[in-house]
One Martini backbone bead per residue (centre of mass of N, CA, C, O) as a GRO file, in nm:
protein
  150
    1MET     BB    1   6.591   9.272   8.511
    2PHE     BB    2   6.594   9.344   8.850
    3SER     BB    3   6.669   9.090   8.975
    4PRO     BB    4   6.836   8.941   9.220
    5SER     BB    5   6.999   8.759   9.029
    6ASN     BB    6   7.106   8.986   8.840
    7LEU     BB    7   7.241   9.156   9.060
    8ARG     BB    8   7.439   8.940   9.157
    9LEU     BB    9   7.580   8.902   8.886
   10ALA     BB   10   7.673   9.194   8.847
   11HIS     BB   11   7.833   9.205   9.112
   12SER     BB   12   8.029   8.977   9.051
   13TYR     BB   13   8.159   9.101   8.790
   14ALA     BB   14   8.239   9.375   8.903
   15SER     BB   15   8.419   9.258   9.126
   16ALA     BB   16   8.616   9.112   8.942
   17PHE     BB   17   8.720   9.365   8.791
   18ILE     BB   18   8.806   9.537   9.070
   19ALA     BB   19   8.987   9.358   9.254
   20PRO     BB   20   9.279   9.434   9.169
   21THR     BB   21   9.249   9.736   9.246
   22ILE     BB   22   9.182   9.704   9.541
   23VAL     BB   23   9.442   9.564   9.622
   24PHE     BB   24   9.637   9.781   9.527
   25PHE     BB   25   9.523  10.027   9.693
   26ALA     BB   26   9.544   9.899   9.972
   27LEU     BB   27   9.848   9.842   9.969
   28SER     BB   28   9.959  10.125   9.886
   29GLY     BB   29   9.815  10.276  10.114
   30ALA     BB   30   9.952  10.135  10.352
   31LEU     BB   31  10.240  10.222  10.274
   32GLN     BB   32  10.175  10.530  10.297
   33VAL     BB   33  10.085  10.546  10.591
   34LEU     BB   34  10.392  10.436  10.667
   35ASN     BB   35  10.604  10.582  10.475
   36LEU     BB   36  10.737  10.365  10.246
   37HIS     BB   37  10.763  10.575   9.982
   38LYS     BB   38  10.978  10.733  10.152
   39ALA     BB   39  11.251  10.893  10.228
   40HIS     BB   40  11.412  10.830  10.558
   41GLY     BB   41  11.694  10.865  10.660
   42ALA     BB   42  11.814  10.539  10.592
   43TYR     BB   43  11.565  10.508  10.426
   44GLU     BB   44  11.487  10.323  10.120
   45PRO     BB   45  11.282  10.268   9.883
   46SER     BB   46  11.165  10.065   9.681
   47PRO     BB   47  11.093  10.073   9.352
   48LEU     BB   48  10.813   9.940   9.384
   49VAL     BB   49  10.694  10.126   9.603
   50ALA     BB   50  10.736  10.392   9.449
   51ALA     BB   51  10.566  10.311   9.201
   52MET     BB   52  10.301  10.258   9.351
   53ALA     BB   53  10.269  10.547   9.459
   54ARG     BB   54  10.258  10.691   9.186
   55LEU     BB   55  10.015  10.535   9.081
   56HIS     BB   56   9.821  10.610   9.311
   57LYS     BB   57   9.862  10.934   9.296
   58ASP     BB   58   9.942  10.986   8.952
   59GLN     BB   59   9.919  10.755   8.728
   60VAL     BB   60  10.235  10.678   8.733
   61LEU     BB   61  10.562  10.529   8.708
   62THR     BB   62  10.723  10.773   8.639
   63PRO     BB   63  10.899  11.023   8.720
   64ASP     BB   64  10.942  11.333   8.728
   65PRO     BB   65  11.119  11.564   8.622
   66PRO     BB   66  11.321  11.781   8.723
   67ARG     BB   67  11.311  12.079   8.834
   68ASP     BB   68  11.369  12.388   8.796
   69ALA     BB   69  11.577  12.591   9.003
   70GLY     BB   70  11.567  12.840   8.822
   71PRO     BB   71  11.730  13.092   8.768
   72PRO     BB   72  12.016  13.191   8.688
   73GLY     BB   73  12.195  13.199   8.999
   74PHE     BB   74  12.003  13.042   9.164
   75SER     BB   75  11.966  12.980   9.526
   76PRO     BB   76  11.841  12.863   9.816
   77LYS     BB   77  12.092  12.964   9.986
   78ASP     BB   78  12.028  13.274   9.963
   79PHE     BB   79  11.805  13.237  10.218
   80GLY     BB   80  11.903  13.032  10.395
   81PRO     BB   81  11.832  12.850  10.649
   82PRO     BB   82  11.620  12.683  10.803
   83PRO     BB   83  11.455  12.662  11.070
   84GLY     BB   84  11.634  12.545  11.335
   85PRO     BB   85  11.815  12.299  11.437
   86GLY     BB   86  12.058  12.250  11.197
   87GLY     BB   87  11.850  12.388  10.969
   88GLY     BB   88  11.604  12.225  11.064
   89ARG     BB   89  11.298  12.107  11.109
   90PRO     BB   90  11.113  12.003  11.348
   91LYS     BB   91  10.949  11.718  11.425
   92PRO     BB   92  10.654  11.645  11.513
   93ARG     BB   93  10.476  11.481  11.724
   94MET     BB   94  10.279  11.213  11.732
   95ARG     BB   95   9.983  11.139  11.807
   96LEU     BB   96   9.822  10.877  11.939
   97ALA     BB   97   9.567  10.892  11.765
   98THR     BB   98   9.723  10.888  11.495
   99GLN     BB   99   9.862  10.617  11.531
  100ILE     BB  100   9.606  10.450  11.559
  101LEU     BB  101   9.482  10.532  11.287
  102LYS     BB  102   9.699  10.417  11.107
  103TRP     BB  103   9.664  10.118  11.206
  104LEU     BB  104   9.369  10.099  11.129
  105PHE     BB  105   9.412  10.143  10.823
  106VAL     BB  106   9.594   9.900  10.782
  107PHE     BB  107   9.395   9.690  10.879
  108GLU     BB  108   9.173   9.762  10.671
  109ALA     BB  109   9.341   9.703  10.420
  110LEU     BB  110   9.396   9.403  10.486
  111THR     BB  111   9.096   9.327  10.502
  112LEU     BB  112   9.023   9.407  10.215
  113ILE     BB  113   9.209   9.207  10.081
  114ALA     BB  114   9.096   8.948  10.208
  115THR     BB  115   8.795   8.984  10.112
  116THR     BB  116   8.859   8.999   9.813
  117LEU     BB  117   8.997   8.722   9.789
  118LEU     BB  118   8.750   8.568   9.886
  119GLY     BB  119   8.563   8.659   9.656
  120VAL     BB  120   8.732   8.536   9.432
  121TRP     BB  121   8.717   8.246   9.529
  122ILE     BB  122   8.412   8.225   9.509
  123GLY     BB  123   8.395   8.288   9.204
  124VAL     BB  124   8.594   8.054   9.094
  125THR     BB  125   8.409   7.817   9.248
  126HIS     BB  126   8.177   7.859   9.064
  127PRO     BB  127   8.058   7.631   8.848
  128LYS     BB  128   7.891   7.810   8.630
  129ARG     BB  129   8.102   8.094   8.637
  130ALA     BB  130   8.416   8.061   8.630
  131ARG     BB  131   8.505   8.139   8.345
  132THR     BB  132   8.388   8.427   8.339
  133PHE     BB  133   8.528   8.526   8.592
  134TRP     BB  134   8.818   8.493   8.485
  135ILE     BB  135   8.787   8.690   8.249
  136VAL     BB  136   8.709   8.941   8.418
  137LEU     BB  137   8.957   8.934   8.600
  138ALA     BB  138   9.165   8.965   8.372
  139ALA     BB  139   9.055   9.238   8.274
  140GLY     BB  140   9.122   9.380   8.555
  141VAL     BB  141   9.430   9.364   8.475
  142VAL     BB  142   9.474   9.443   8.171
  143VAL     BB  143   9.352   9.724   8.141
  144PRO     BB  144   9.533   9.888   8.338
  145VAL     BB  145   9.805   9.799   8.224
  146ALA     BB  146   9.760   9.909   7.938
  147LEU     BB  147   9.721  10.207   8.033
  148ILE     BB  148  10.003  10.236   8.159
  149VAL     BB  149  10.174  10.166   7.901
  150LEU     BB  150  10.049  10.389   7.698
   0.00000   0.00000   0.00000
């Protein structure tokens, strides 16, 4: 039952099923590490990047409706501007180690995508199991998409 050959086969099919999700999370995670999912300054994220971030973080595609601003007559302006020059808080400088760590995580995410795609290529080119591998790989795309749409 647990022969090395059966374990390899189970690993191959499990990997085929989760490969699309691994690629999605690695890509959307890399975009989030670089803060490309949030508007800042003149930058406005594309709707696709924003949707990927919501799906990654909250497992939904559409944003939550805006929250109620509080009781009638309430305004955050009633409490004055936030501290700092110009009414905004100064953004602290990012440490060099943090910058390096961010780029290391992006590199690792891209490497994870590349090795996952390499594994998929190996799976689909295996002559005996290519058809089953394609079916399991397709299920790894269809099942999450169906759950998102429902």
